[in-house]
TORKOL-4160 file (C-alpha; in steps of 0.2 Angstrom, whole numbers, padded with zeros to 4 digits, m for minus):
482
<pt num="1" X="0024" Y="m0090" Z="m0048"/>
<pt num="2" X="0011" Y="m0096" Z="m0037"/>
<pt num="3" X="m0006" Y="m0094" Z="m0046"/>
<pt num="4" X="m0020" Y="m0080" Z="m0038"/>
<pt num="5" X="m0033" Y="m0093" Z="m0042"/>
<pt num="6" X="m0032" Y="m0099" Z="m0025"/>
<pt num="7" X="m0044" Y="m0082" Z="m0021"/>
<pt num="8" X="m0057" Y="m0090" Z="m0031"/>
<pt num="9" X="m0074" Y="m0081" Z="m0034"/>
<pt num="10" X="m0075" Y="m0069" Z="m0048"/>
<pt num="11" X="m0077" Y="m0080" Z="m0066"/>
<pt num="12" X="m0090" Y="m0070" Z="m0075"/>
<pt num="13" X="m0079" Y="m0065" Z="m0090"/>
<pt num="14" X="m0075" Y="m0077" Z="m0105"/>
<pt num="15" X="m0056" Y="m0075" Z="m0103"/>
<pt num="16" X="m0043" Y="m0083" Z="m0094"/>
<pt num="17" X="m0037" Y="m0072" Z="m0078"/>
<pt num="18" X="m0033" Y="m0071" Z="m0060"/>
<pt num="19" X="m0040" Y="m0065" Z="m0044"/>
<pt num="20" X="m0031" Y="m0053" Z="m0033"/>
<pt num="21" X="m0038" Y="m0050" Z="m0015"/>
<pt num="22" X="m0036" Y="m0031" Z="m0007"/>
<pt num="23" X="m0037" Y="m0029" Z="0008"/>
<pt num="24" X="m0038" Y="m0010" Z="0014"/>
<pt num="25" X="m0040" Y="m0003" Z="0030"/>
<pt num="26" X="m0043" Y="0015" Z="0035"/>
<pt num="27" X="m0042" Y="0021" Z="0052"/>
<pt num="28" X="m0041" Y="0038" Z="0063"/>
<pt num="29" X="m0030" Y="0034" Z="0075"/>
<pt num="30" X="m0032" Y="0048" Z="0086"/>
<pt num="31" X="m0013" Y="0050" Z="0089"/>
<pt num="32" X="m0011" Y="0033" Z="0100"/>
<pt num="33" X="m0001" Y="0021" Z="0098"/>
<pt num="34" X="m0005" Y="0005" Z="0090"/>
<pt num="35" X="m0014" Y="m0010" Z="0099"/>
<pt num="36" X="m0003" Y="m0024" Z="0105"/>
<pt num="37" X="m0013" Y="m0037" Z="0093"/>
<pt num="38" X="m0018" Y="m0031" Z="0075"/>
<pt num="39" X="m0021" Y="m0049" Z="0068"/>
<pt num="40" X="m0041" Y="m0046" Z="0069"/>
<pt num="41" X="m0039" Y="m0030" Z="0060"/>
<pt num="42" X="m0029" Y="m0039" Z="0047"/>
<pt num="43" X="m0039" Y="m0055" Z="0048"/>
<pt num="44" X="m0028" Y="m0064" Z="0048"/>
<pt num="45" X="m0041" Y="m0081" Z="0054"/>
<pt num="46" X="m0047" Y="m0078" Z="0036"/>
<pt num="47" X="m0046" Y="m0094" Z="0026"/>
<pt num="48" X="m0041" Y="m0083" Z="0012"/>
<pt num="49" X="m0025" Y="m0073" Z="0010"/>
<pt num="50" X="m0024" Y="m0055" Z="0006"/>
<pt num="51" X="m0013" Y="m0051" Z="m0009"/>
<pt num="52" X="m0010" Y="m0032" Z="m0006"/>
<pt num="53" X="m0014" Y="m0024" Z="0012"/>
<pt num="54" X="m0017" Y="m0006" Z="0009"/>
<pt num="55" X="m0018" Y="0002" Z="0026"/>
<pt num="56" X="m0022" Y="0021" Z="0027"/>
<pt num="57" X="m0022" Y="0031" Z="0045"/>
<pt num="58" X="m0027" Y="0048" Z="0050"/>
<pt num="59" X="m0020" Y="0058" Z="0064"/>
<pt num="60" X="m0004" Y="0047" Z="0069"/>
<pt num="61" X="0005" Y="0057" Z="0082"/>
<pt num="62" X="0016" Y="0070" Z="0075"/>
<pt num="63" X="0022" Y="0079" Z="0089"/>
<pt num="64" X="0041" Y="0088" Z="0086"/>
<pt num="65" X="0052" Y="0075" Z="0096"/>
<pt num="66" X="0041" Y="0060" Z="0090"/>
<pt num="67" X="0043" Y="0066" Z="0071"/>
<pt num="68" X="0061" Y="0070" Z="0072"/>
<pt num="69" X="0066" Y="0054" Z="0079"/>
<pt num="70" X="0054" Y="0046" Z="0065"/>
<pt num="71" X="0066" Y="0052" Z="0050"/>
<pt num="72" X="0078" Y="0041" Z="0056"/>
<pt num="73" X="0067" Y="0025" Z="0062"/>
<pt num="74" X="0048" Y="0020" Z="0057"/>
<pt num="75" X="0034" Y="0027" Z="0066"/>
<pt num="76" X="0026" Y="0014" Z="0078"/>
<pt num="77" X="0012" Y="0011" Z="0067"/>
<pt num="78" X="0024" Y="0006" Z="0052"/>
<pt num="79" X="0035" Y="m0005" Z="0062"/>
<pt num="80" X="0019" Y="m0014" Z="0073"/>
<pt num="81" X="0011" Y="m0017" Z="0055"/>
<pt num="82" X="0027" Y="m0023" Z="0047"/>
<pt num="83" X="0030" Y="m0035" Z="0063"/>
<pt num="84" X="0016" Y="m0043" Z="0062"/>
<pt num="85" X="0016" Y="m0045" Z="0043"/>
<pt num="86" X="0034" Y="m0050" Z="0039"/>
<pt num="87" X="0032" Y="m0066" Z="0047"/>
<pt num="88" X="0017" Y="m0070" Z="0034"/>
<pt num="89" X="0028" Y="m0065" Z="0019"/>
<pt num="90" X="0022" Y="m0048" Z="0017"/>
<pt num="91" X="0034" Y="m0035" Z="0012"/>
<pt num="92" X="0031" Y="m0017" Z="0012"/>
<pt num="93" X="0031" Y="m0010" Z="m0005"/>
<pt num="94" X="0029" Y="0008" Z="m0002"/>
<pt num="95" X="0023" Y="0022" Z="0011"/>
<pt num="96" X="0022" Y="0039" Z="0012"/>
<pt num="97" X="0017" Y="0051" Z="0026"/>
<pt num="98" X="0011" Y="0070" Z="0029"/>
<pt num="99" X="0012" Y="0075" Z="0046"/>
<pt num="100" X="m0004" Y="0063" Z="0054"/>
<pt num="101" X="m0007" Y="0056" Z="0038"/>
<pt num="102" X="0000" Y="0041" Z="0034"/>
<pt num="103" X="m0001" Y="0028" Z="0020"/>
<pt num="104" X="0007" Y="0010" Z="0018"/>
<pt num="105" X="0005" Y="m0002" Z="0005"/>
<pt num="106" X="0011" Y="m0022" Z="0009"/>
<pt num="107" X="0012" Y="m0035" Z="m0004"/>
<pt num="108" X="0014" Y="m0053" Z="m0004"/>
<pt num="109" X="0033" Y="m0058" Z="m0008"/>
<pt num="110" X="0027" Y="m0067" Z="m0022"/>
<pt num="111" X="0021" Y="m0052" Z="m0030"/>
<pt num="112" X="0033" Y="m0040" Z="m0027"/>
<pt num="113" X="0042" Y="m0041" Z="m0045"/>
<pt num="114" X="0027" Y="m0037" Z="m0053"/>
<pt num="115" X="0023" Y="m0022" Z="m0042"/>
<pt num="116" X="0032" Y="m0007" Z="m0053"/>
<pt num="117" X="0032" Y="0012" Z="m0056"/>
<pt num="118" X="0029" Y="0017" Z="m0038"/>
<pt num="119" X="0025" Y="0034" Z="m0034"/>
<pt num="120" X="0020" Y="0044" Z="m0020"/>
<pt num="121" X="0015" Y="0062" Z="m0016"/>
<pt num="122" X="0003" Y="0073" Z="m0006"/>
<pt num="123" X="m0007" Y="0089" Z="m0005"/>
<pt num="124" X="m0010" Y="0100" Z="0009"/>
<pt num="125" X="m0027" Y="0108" Z="0014"/>
<pt num="126" X="m0027" Y="0111" Z="0031"/>
<pt num="127" X="m0022" Y="0128" Z="0038"/>
<pt num="128" X="m0022" Y="0139" Z="0022"/>
<pt num="129" X="m0012" Y="0125" Z="0016"/>
<pt num="130" X="0005" Y="0126" Z="0025"/>
<pt num="131" X="0000" Y="0114" Z="0039"/>
<pt num="132" X="m0001" Y="0094" Z="0035"/>
<pt num="133" X="m0016" Y="0092" Z="0045"/>
<pt num="134" X="m0028" Y="0090" Z="0033"/>
<pt num="135" X="m0027" Y="0085" Z="0014"/>
<pt num="136" X="m0022" Y="0068" Z="0005"/>
<pt num="137" X="m0008" Y="0057" Z="0003"/>
<pt num="138" X="m0006" Y="0044" Z="m0012"/>
<pt num="139" X="0003" Y="0030" Z="m0020"/>
<pt num="140" X="0001" Y="0024" Z="m0038"/>
<pt num="141" X="0010" Y="0010" Z="m0044"/>
<pt num="142" X="0008" Y="m0005" Z="m0058"/>
<pt num="143" X="0001" Y="m0020" Z="m0052"/>
<pt num="144" X="0005" Y="m0033" Z="m0067"/>
<pt num="145" X="0002" Y="m0019" Z="m0078"/>
<pt num="146" X="m0012" Y="m0012" Z="m0072"/>
<pt num="147" X="m0011" Y="0008" Z="m0067"/>
<pt num="148" X="m0019" Y="0008" Z="m0049"/>
<pt num="149" X="m0020" Y="0023" Z="m0036"/>
<pt num="150" X="m0024" Y="0023" Z="m0017"/>
<pt num="151" X="m0028" Y="0041" Z="m0011"/>
<pt num="152" X="m0029" Y="0043" Z="0009"/>
<pt num="153" X="m0038" Y="0059" Z="0013"/>
<pt num="154" X="m0042" Y="0068" Z="0030"/>
<pt num="155" X="m0055" Y="0083" Z="0026"/>
<pt num="156" X="m0061" Y="0097" Z="0033"/>
<pt num="157" X="m0073" Y="0092" Z="0050"/>
<pt num="158" X="m0089" Y="0099" Z="0056"/>
<pt num="159" X="m0107" Y="0098" Z="0050"/>
<pt num="160" X="m0107" Y="0112" Z="0041"/>
<pt num="161" X="m0093" Y="0111" Z="0031"/>
<pt num="162" X="m0100" Y="0097" Z="0016"/>
<pt num="163" X="m0097" Y="0106" Z="0001"/>
<pt num="164" X="m0078" Y="0112" Z="0007"/>
<pt num="165" X="m0075" Y="0093" Z="0009"/>
<pt num="166" X="m0080" Y="0092" Z="m0009"/>
<pt num="167" X="m0069" Y="0106" Z="m0014"/>
<pt num="168" X="m0054" Y="0098" Z="m0005"/>
<pt num="169" X="m0056" Y="0082" Z="m0014"/>
<pt num="170" X="m0058" Y="0089" Z="m0030"/>
<pt num="171" X="m0041" Y="0102" Z="m0028"/>
<pt num="172" X="m0032" Y="0086" Z="m0022"/>
<pt num="173" X="m0036" Y="0075" Z="m0038"/>
<pt num="174" X="m0032" Y="0090" Z="m0048"/>
<pt num="175" X="m0016" Y="0096" Z="m0039"/>
<pt num="176" X="m0006" Y="0078" Z="m0039"/>
<pt num="177" X="0004" Y="0075" Z="m0052"/>
<pt num="178" X="0015" Y="0060" Z="m0056"/>
<pt num="179" X="0032" Y="0057" Z="m0068"/>
<pt num="180" X="0021" Y="0045" Z="m0080"/>
<pt num="181" X="0014" Y="0049" Z="m0099"/>
<pt num="182" X="0000" Y="0037" Z="m0096"/>
<pt num="183" X="m0007" Y="0041" Z="m0079"/>
<pt num="184" X="m0001" Y="0057" Z="m0074"/>
<pt num="185" X="m0016" Y="0062" Z="m0063"/>
<pt num="186" X="m0026" Y="0052" Z="m0050"/>
<pt num="187" X="m0040" Y="0050" Z="m0061"/>
<pt num="188" X="m0029" Y="0045" Z="m0077"/>
<pt num="189" X="m0027" Y="0029" Z="m0066"/>
<pt num="190" X="m0037" Y="0013" Z="m0071"/>
<pt num="191" X="m0042" Y="0010" Z="m0055"/>
<pt num="192" X="m0042" Y="0024" Z="m0040"/>
<pt num="193" X="m0047" Y="0020" Z="m0022"/>
<pt num="194" X="m0052" Y="0034" Z="m0012"/>
<pt num="195" X="m0052" Y="0031" Z="0008"/>
<pt num="196" X="m0049" Y="0041" Z="0024"/>
<pt num="197" X="m0056" Y="0052" Z="0038"/>
<pt num="198" X="m0069" Y="0061" Z="0024"/>
<pt num="199" X="m0079" Y="0069" Z="0039"/>
<pt num="200" X="m0095" Y="0068" Z="0030"/>
<pt num="201" X="m0108" Y="0068" Z="0043"/>
<pt num="202" X="m0129" Y="0063" Z="0045"/>
<pt num="203" X="m0137" Y="0080" Z="0044"/>
<pt num="204" X="m0156" Y="0084" Z="0047"/>
<pt num="205" X="m0160" Y="0069" Z="0060"/>
<pt num="206" X="m0158" Y="0072" Z="0078"/>
<pt num="207" X="m0148" Y="0063" Z="0091"/>
<pt num="208" X="m0161" Y="0053" Z="0097"/>
<pt num="209" X="m0167" Y="0046" Z="0081"/>
<pt num="210" X="m0149" Y="0043" Z="0075"/>
<pt num="211" X="m0145" Y="0032" Z="0090"/>
<pt num="212" X="m0162" Y="0024" Z="0090"/>
<pt num="213" X="m0158" Y="0016" Z="0071"/>
<pt num="214" X="m0141" Y="0012" Z="0077"/>
<pt num="215" X="m0148" Y="0002" Z="0090"/>
<pt num="216" X="m0160" Y="m0007" Z="0081"/>
<pt num="217" X="m0149" Y="m0009" Z="0064"/>
<pt num="218" X="m0158" Y="0003" Z="0054"/>
<pt num="219" X="m0146" Y="0010" Z="0046"/>
<pt num="220" X="m0154" Y="0012" Z="0028"/>
<pt num="221" X="m0166" Y="0025" Z="0038"/>
<pt num="222" X="m0150" Y="0037" Z="0038"/>
<pt num="223" X="m0143" Y="0034" Z="0021"/>
<pt num="224" X="m0153" Y="0049" Z="0015"/>
<pt num="225" X="m0145" Y="0062" Z="0026"/>
<pt num="226" X="m0129" Y="0055" Z="0024"/>
<pt num="227" X="m0118" Y="0071" Z="0017"/>
<pt num="228" X="m0108" Y="0060" Z="0006"/>
<pt num="229" X="m0122" Y="0052" Z="m0003"/>
<pt num="230" X="m0131" Y="0068" Z="m0004"/>
<pt num="231" X="m0118" Y="0077" Z="m0013"/>
<pt num="232" X="m0115" Y="0062" Z="m0024"/>
<pt num="233" X="m0132" Y="0067" Z="m0030"/>
<pt num="234" X="m0126" Y="0083" Z="m0038"/>
<pt num="235" X="m0107" Y="0081" Z="m0041"/>
<pt num="236" X="m0101" Y="0073" Z="m0057"/>
<pt num="237" X="m0084" Y="0068" Z="m0048"/>
<pt num="238" X="m0092" Y="0058" Z="m0035"/>
<pt num="239" X="m0106" Y="0050" Z="m0047"/>
<pt num="240" X="m0089" Y="0041" Z="m0054"/>
<pt num="241" X="m0085" Y="0034" Z="m0037"/>
<pt num="242" X="m0094" Y="0017" Z="m0029"/>
<pt num="243" X="m0096" Y="0013" Z="m0012"/>
<pt num="244" X="m0104" Y="m0003" Z="m0004"/>
<pt num="245" X="m0119" Y="m0001" Z="0007"/>
<pt num="246" X="m0115" Y="0007" Z="0024"/>
<pt num="247" X="m0122" Y="m0011" Z="0034"/>
<pt num="248" X="m0113" Y="m0008" Z="0049"/>
<pt num="249" X="m0113" Y="0006" Z="0063"/>
<pt num="250" X="m0107" Y="0024" Z="0062"/>
<pt num="251" X="m0089" Y="0023" Z="0064"/>
<pt num="252" X="m0086" Y="0040" Z="0074"/>
<pt num="253" X="m0088" Y="0048" Z="0088"/>
<pt num="254" X="m0084" Y="0036" Z="0103"/>
<pt num="255" X="m0078" Y="0038" Z="0120"/>
<pt num="256" X="m0061" Y="0032" Z="0120"/>
<pt num="257" X="m0058" Y="0013" Z="0126"/>
<pt num="258" X="m0078" Y="0010" Z="0125"/>
<pt num="259" X="m0090" Y="0006" Z="0113"/>
<pt num="260" X="m0101" Y="0021" Z="0118"/>
<pt num="261" X="m0106" Y="0036" Z="0107"/>
<pt num="262" X="m0099" Y="0053" Z="0112"/>
<pt num="263" X="m0106" Y="0057" Z="0131"/>
<pt num="264" X="m0096" Y="0073" Z="0134"/>
<pt num="265" X="m0107" Y="0089" Z="0135"/>
<pt num="266" X="m0105" Y="0091" Z="0115"/>
<pt num="267" X="m0116" Y="0075" Z="0111"/>
<pt num="268" X="m0109" Y="0073" Z="0095"/>
<pt num="269" X="m0121" Y="0065" Z="0082"/>
<pt num="270" X="m0112" Y="0048" Z="0077"/>
<pt num="271" X="m0108" Y="0048" Z="0057"/>
<pt num="272" X="m0101" Y="0037" Z="0045"/>
<pt num="273" X="m0084" Y="0050" Z="0043"/>
<pt num="274" X="m0072" Y="0036" Z="0039"/>
<pt num="275" X="m0076" Y="0030" Z="0020"/>
<pt num="276" X="m0068" Y="0018" Z="0005"/>
<pt num="277" X="m0072" Y="0021" Z="m0012"/>
<pt num="278" X="m0067" Y="0016" Z="m0028"/>
<pt num="279" X="m0067" Y="0020" Z="m0046"/>
<pt num="280" X="m0066" Y="0009" Z="m0062"/>
<pt num="281" X="m0059" Y="0022" Z="m0077"/>
<pt num="282" X="m0072" Y="0023" Z="m0090"/>
<pt num="283" X="m0068" Y="0013" Z="m0107"/>
<pt num="284" X="m0065" Y="0025" Z="m0123"/>
<pt num="285" X="m0077" Y="0021" Z="m0139"/>
<pt num="286" X="m0069" Y="0017" Z="m0154"/>
<pt num="287" X="m0062" Y="0030" Z="m0165"/>
<pt num="288" X="m0054" Y="0033" Z="m0181"/>
<pt num="289" X="m0041" Y="0045" Z="m0173"/>
<pt num="290" X="m0024" Y="0038" Z="m0169"/>
<pt num="291" X="m0021" Y="0050" Z="m0154"/>
<pt num="292" X="m0037" Y="0046" Z="m0148"/>
<pt num="293" X="m0035" Y="0026" Z="m0148"/>
<pt num="294" X="m0020" Y="0027" Z="m0139"/>
<pt num="295" X="m0028" Y="0040" Z="m0125"/>
<pt num="296" X="m0019" Y="0054" Z="m0129"/>
<pt num="297" X="m0033" Y="0065" Z="m0137"/>
<pt num="298" X="m0042" Y="0078" Z="m0130"/>
<pt num="299" X="m0058" Y="0069" Z="m0129"/>
<pt num="300" X="m0050" Y="0053" Z="m0120"/>
<pt num="301" X="m0041" Y="0061" Z="m0106"/>
<pt num="302" X="m0052" Y="0052" Z="m0092"/>
<pt num="303" X="m0055" Y="0036" Z="m0102"/>
<pt num="304" X="m0047" Y="0019" Z="m0105"/>
<pt num="305" X="m0042" Y="0015" Z="m0121"/>
<pt num="306" X="m0054" Y="0003" Z="m0128"/>
<pt num="307" X="m0042" Y="m0010" Z="m0136"/>
<pt num="308" X="m0032" Y="m0011" Z="m0119"/>
<pt num="309" X="m0046" Y="m0013" Z="m0108"/>
<pt num="310" X="m0052" Y="m0027" Z="m0119"/>
<pt num="311" X="m0035" Y="m0036" Z="m0122"/>
<pt num="312" X="m0031" Y="m0034" Z="m0104"/>
<pt num="313" X="m0048" Y="m0033" Z="m0095"/>
<pt num="314" X="m0051" Y="m0029" Z="m0076"/>
<pt num="315" X="m0066" Y="m0030" Z="m0064"/>
<pt num="316" X="m0069" Y="m0027" Z="m0047"/>
<pt num="317" X="m0080" Y="m0035" Z="m0033"/>
<pt num="318" X="m0081" Y="m0029" Z="m0015"/>
<pt num="319" X="m0083" Y="m0044" Z="m0005"/>
<pt num="320" X="m0083" Y="m0035" Z="0012"/>
<pt num="321" X="m0086" Y="m0017" Z="0019"/>
<pt num="322" X="m0089" Y="m0016" Z="0038"/>
<pt num="323" X="m0081" Y="m0008" Z="0054"/>
<pt num="324" X="m0070" Y="m0017" Z="0066"/>
<pt num="325" X="m0078" Y="m0012" Z="0083"/>
<pt num="326" X="m0066" Y="m0023" Z="0095"/>
<pt num="327" X="m0054" Y="m0007" Z="0093"/>
<pt num="328" X="m0059" Y="0006" Z="0106"/>
<pt num="329" X="m0040" Y="0015" Z="0108"/>
<pt num="330" X="m0048" Y="0030" Z="0096"/>
<pt num="331" X="m0064" Y="0040" Z="0095"/>
<pt num="332" X="m0065" Y="0031" Z="0079"/>
<pt num="333" X="m0067" Y="0014" Z="0073"/>
<pt num="334" X="m0057" Y="0006" Z="0059"/>
<pt num="335" X="m0066" Y="0003" Z="0042"/>
<pt num="336" X="m0060" Y="m0013" Z="0032"/>
<pt num="337" X="m0064" Y="m0016" Z="0014"/>
<pt num="338" X="m0058" Y="m0033" Z="0006"/>
<pt num="339" X="m0061" Y="m0034" Z="m0014"/>
<pt num="340" X="m0057" Y="m0045" Z="m0028"/>
<pt num="341" X="m0049" Y="m0040" Z="m0043"/>
<pt num="342" X="m0050" Y="m0050" Z="m0057"/>
<pt num="343" X="m0037" Y="m0047" Z="m0070"/>
<pt num="344" X="m0028" Y="m0052" Z="m0085"/>
<pt num="345" X="m0009" Y="m0049" Z="m0081"/>
<pt num="346" X="0000" Y="m0039" Z="m0094"/>
<pt num="347" X="0016" Y="m0048" Z="m0090"/>
<pt num="348" X="0019" Y="m0065" Z="m0079"/>
<pt num="349" X="0039" Y="m0065" Z="m0080"/>
<pt num="350" X="0051" Y="m0054" Z="m0069"/>
<pt num="351" X="0062" Y="m0041" Z="m0077"/>
<pt num="352" X="0079" Y="m0049" Z="m0071"/>
<pt num="353" X="0083" Y="m0067" Z="m0063"/>
<pt num="354" X="0094" Y="m0065" Z="m0050"/>
<pt num="355" X="0105" Y="m0081" Z="m0040"/>
<pt num="356" X="0120" Y="m0082" Z="m0029"/>
<pt num="357" X="0136" Y="m0091" Z="m0037"/>
<pt num="358" X="0145" Y="m0104" Z="m0029"/>
<pt num="359" X="0142" Y="m0105" Z="m0008"/>
<pt num="360" X="0142" Y="m0088" Z="0002"/>
<pt num="361" X="0152" Y="m0086" Z="0020"/>
<pt num="362" X="0161" Y="m0071" Z="0027"/>
<pt num="363" X="0177" Y="m0081" Z="0023"/>
<pt num="364" X="0178" Y="m0078" Z="0005"/>
<pt num="365" X="0172" Y="m0064" Z="m0008"/>
<pt num="366" X="0156" Y="m0070" Z="m0018"/>
<pt num="367" X="0148" Y="m0067" Z="m0033"/>
<pt num="368" X="0131" Y="m0067" Z="m0040"/>
<pt num="369" X="0122" Y="m0067" Z="m0055"/>
<pt num="370" X="0107" Y="m0057" Z="m0064"/>
<pt num="371" X="0100" Y="m0059" Z="m0080"/>
<pt num="372" X="0089" Y="m0047" Z="m0087"/>
<pt num="373" X="0074" Y="m0056" Z="m0094"/>
<pt num="374" X="0065" Y="m0041" Z="m0102"/>
<pt num="375" X="0072" Y="m0024" Z="m0107"/>
<pt num="376" X="0071" Y="m0011" Z="m0091"/>
<pt num="377" X="0077" Y="0006" Z="m0089"/>
<pt num="378" X="0093" Y="0003" Z="m0078"/>
<pt num="379" X="0104" Y="0016" Z="m0071"/>
<pt num="380" X="0121" Y="0018" Z="m0061"/>
<pt num="381" X="0109" Y="0020" Z="m0045"/>
<pt num="382" X="0103" Y="0002" Z="m0046"/>
<pt num="383" X="0109" Y="m0009" Z="m0034"/>
<pt num="384" X="0106" Y="m0028" Z="m0028"/>
<pt num="385" X="0104" Y="m0031" Z="m0009"/>
<pt num="386" X="0105" Y="m0045" Z="0002"/>
<pt num="387" X="0089" Y="m0049" Z="0011"/>
<pt num="388" X="0086" Y="m0059" Z="0026"/>
<pt num="389" X="0071" Y="m0072" Z="0024"/>
<pt num="390" X="0056" Y="m0064" Z="0030"/>
<pt num="391" X="0062" Y="m0047" Z="0027"/>
<pt num="392" X="0050" Y="m0031" Z="0031"/>
<pt num="393" X="0054" Y="m0020" Z="0018"/>
<pt num="394" X="0064" Y="m0014" Z="0000"/>
<pt num="395" X="0074" Y="m0005" Z="0013"/>
<pt num="396" X="0076" Y="m0019" Z="0025"/>
<pt num="397" X="0092" Y="m0026" Z="0018"/>
<pt num="398" X="0107" Y="m0033" Z="0026"/>
<pt num="399" X="0119" Y="m0025" Z="0013"/>
<pt num="400" X="0119" Y="m0022" Z="m0003"/>
<pt num="401" X="0130" Y="m0018" Z="m0019"/>
<pt num="402" X="0131" Y="m0007" Z="m0033"/>
<pt num="403" X="0126" Y="m0017" Z="m0049"/>
<pt num="404" X="0137" Y="m0006" Z="m0062"/>
<pt num="405" X="0151" Y="m0001" Z="m0049"/>
<pt num="406" X="0153" Y="m0020" Z="m0044"/>
<pt num="407" X="0150" Y="m0027" Z="m0060"/>
<pt num="408" X="0164" Y="m0041" Z="m0065"/>
<pt num="409" X="0161" Y="m0049" Z="m0079"/>
<pt num="410" X="0148" Y="m0050" Z="m0093"/>
<pt num="411" X="0143" Y="m0066" Z="m0105"/>
<pt num="412" X="0128" Y="m0069" Z="m0115"/>
<pt num="413" X="0118" Y="m0077" Z="m0101"/>
<pt num="414" X="0121" Y="m0067" Z="m0086"/>
<pt num="415" X="0129" Y="m0053" Z="m0077"/>
<pt num="416" X="0143" Y="m0057" Z="m0064"/>
<pt num="417" X="0142" Y="m0044" Z="m0048"/>
<pt num="418" X="0155" Y="m0045" Z="m0034"/>
<pt num="419" X="0150" Y="m0045" Z="m0016"/>
<pt num="420" X="0165" Y="m0042" Z="m0003"/>
<pt num="421" X="0166" Y="m0054" Z="0011"/>
<pt num="422" X="0167" Y="m0039" Z="0024"/>
<pt num="423" X="0147" Y="m0037" Z="0018"/>
<pt num="424" X="0143" Y="m0054" Z="0021"/>
<pt num="425" X="0136" Y="m0059" Z="0039"/>
<pt num="426" X="0147" Y="m0067" Z="0049"/>
<pt num="427" X="0136" Y="m0079" Z="0057"/>
<pt num="428" X="0125" Y="m0083" Z="0041"/>
<pt num="429" X="0109" Y="m0085" Z="0039"/>
<pt num="430" X="0094" Y="m0088" Z="0028"/>
<pt num="431" X="0095" Y="m0074" Z="0013"/>
<pt num="432" X="0087" Y="m0068" Z="m0003"/>
<pt num="433" X="0095" Y="m0056" Z="m0016"/>
<pt num="434" X="0083" Y="m0041" Z="m0024"/>
<pt num="435" X="0086" Y="m0032" Z="m0039"/>
<pt num="436" X="0082" Y="m0013" Z="m0034"/>
<pt num="437" X="0077" Y="m0003" Z="m0051"/>
<pt num="438" X="0079" Y="0016" Z="m0046"/>
<pt num="439" X="0070" Y="0021" Z="m0061"/>
<pt num="440" X="0054" Y="0009" Z="m0057"/>
<pt num="441" X="0058" Y="0013" Z="m0040"/>
<pt num="442" X="0055" Y="m0004" Z="m0035"/>
<pt num="443" X="0061" Y="m0023" Z="m0034"/>
<pt num="444" X="0062" Y="m0030" Z="m0051"/>
<pt num="445" X="0067" Y="m0048" Z="m0047"/>
<pt num="446" X="0070" Y="m0059" Z="m0032"/>
<pt num="447" X="0082" Y="m0075" Z="m0031"/>
<pt num="448" X="0076" Y="m0091" Z="m0022"/>
<pt num="449" X="0081" Y="m0093" Z="m0003"/>
<pt num="450" X="0098" Y="m0098" Z="m0001"/>
<pt num="451" X="0111" Y="m0103" Z="0016"/>
<pt num="452" X="0124" Y="m0089" Z="0019"/>
<pt num="453" X="0136" Y="m0101" Z="0029"/>
<pt num="454" X="0144" Y="m0096" Z="0046"/>
<pt num="455" X="0160" Y="m0089" Z="0045"/>
<pt num="456" X="0170" Y="m0104" Z="0049"/>
<pt num="457" X="0187" Y="m0095" Z="0052"/>
<pt num="458" X="0178" Y="m0086" Z="0065"/>
<pt num="459" X="0173" Y="m0102" Z="0073"/>
<pt num="460" X="0190" Y="m0110" Z="0075"/>
<pt num="461" X="0199" Y="m0096" Z="0079"/>
<pt num="462" X="0186" Y="m0090" Z="0092"/>
<pt num="463" X="0182" Y="m0074" Z="0085"/>
<pt num="464" X="0164" Y="m0076" Z="0084"/>
<pt num="465" X="0159" Y="m0065" Z="0096"/>
<pt num="466" X="0173" Y="m0052" Z="0091"/>
<pt num="467" X="0168" Y="m0052" Z="0072"/>
<pt num="468" X="0151" Y="m0051" Z="0074"/>
<pt num="469" X="0143" Y="m0034" Z="0069"/>
<pt num="470" X="0128" Y="m0025" Z="0071"/>
<pt num="471" X="0121" Y="m0034" Z="0055"/>
<pt num="472" X="0125" Y="m0051" Z="0063"/>
<pt num="473" X="0115" Y="m0049" Z="0075"/>
<pt num="474" X="0100" Y="m0043" Z="0067"/>
<pt num="475" X="0101" Y="m0058" Z="0056"/>
<pt num="476" X="0102" Y="m0070" Z="0070"/>
<pt num="477" X="0087" Y="m0060" Z="0081"/>
<pt num="478" X="0077" Y="m0056" Z="0067"/>
<pt num="479" X="0074" Y="m0038" Z="0075"/>
<pt num="480" X="0075" Y="m0029" Z="0060"/>
<pt num="481" X="0067" Y="m0011" Z="0059"/>
<pt num="482" X="0065" Y="m0002" Z="0042"/>
């Protein structure tokens, strides 16, 4: 596996660790479709590649006809992001949507087998909790053994509802439950990122004063009246979350397709409604109680067991916190946060090793070999997918085979699995194998790229066109939607 040290930076501790670059975007897209070019938003021109992209969107269009079609096909935003990131070897690890709220996580291919225990959930707060126009969607995962949770929220609007927004946030963090003994709730996770259209406003100051401060880039004069900063002074839960300085102009509300603040008759005051915060879980003190040492005691619910924190440290630094003013399709500007995570990995070996056996083509049945390298919770629902090099998501397989159903033989070193020639693309192509563990909800091993050869029988008999099916066309064109 390639070293993460290419990202440089954090070297404060006296332990050997890796640096992991995290790129978070939050954007209220106001029901519009994505722009043609998102390279600036994703900072493709940066000298440092992100290891993980986390994209939180609010107000994604969810009209009934569009929403029904997206049950089968990806929404335009997911498709556009996958199309942009797949050529750069990023794979969509997971996504979750609740009406207009959408959260997507992309990983560099090299990290895919080390992102495990993935779960997503959502909580409605809008219109008595029955309609998903407000609330939160979250995805939790284990990154090299460190439990992370990403929470994308769209909270109550309007100046007067600052307290209600805090109540909604507390309700979401309390209501969301994950199937995990170690991190059942959001705040049980080692590191939590909270972002979205949080809708906090700038109160007391008049419109003219706010706009003058923005024009002169005197943003700090507005901070004391920012509702989120004000609420943090008296709300204990908010005090546990950190945020970088708001050294960028407020991101709401703009006239669409301009950089002009609201010129309508309502003349809404500009505000930093779009935010990114984080919380690193506190460390528990040493204790003689065995249960408390393992984080299971009544006094250790919201703290990190000290021996775990000492053996596998995790540090975080924010490298960038800014708005992206060049995008004007919405009345909000997107906000980007870039972080460096310095962590000591709890494991560096994938759970399984995969490789094809012999040459593969649609002319003959094939076999593959996989070797468990560590114990893992296998099940009858585990499968191995055949992927095109440059695949976009875990579900973007050409074909798959059930591990248990198609098992051929087992020896000391490897387990052999059968793949029918009818499942192999006639045109061939550069492919990879990925083992999907249903219990962990993730790929736990990927093979090196290998060549699937074009069918000689189809070529010699002039049947290439007739035998080519949709999967072959997908492999040839690269136009894969998942």
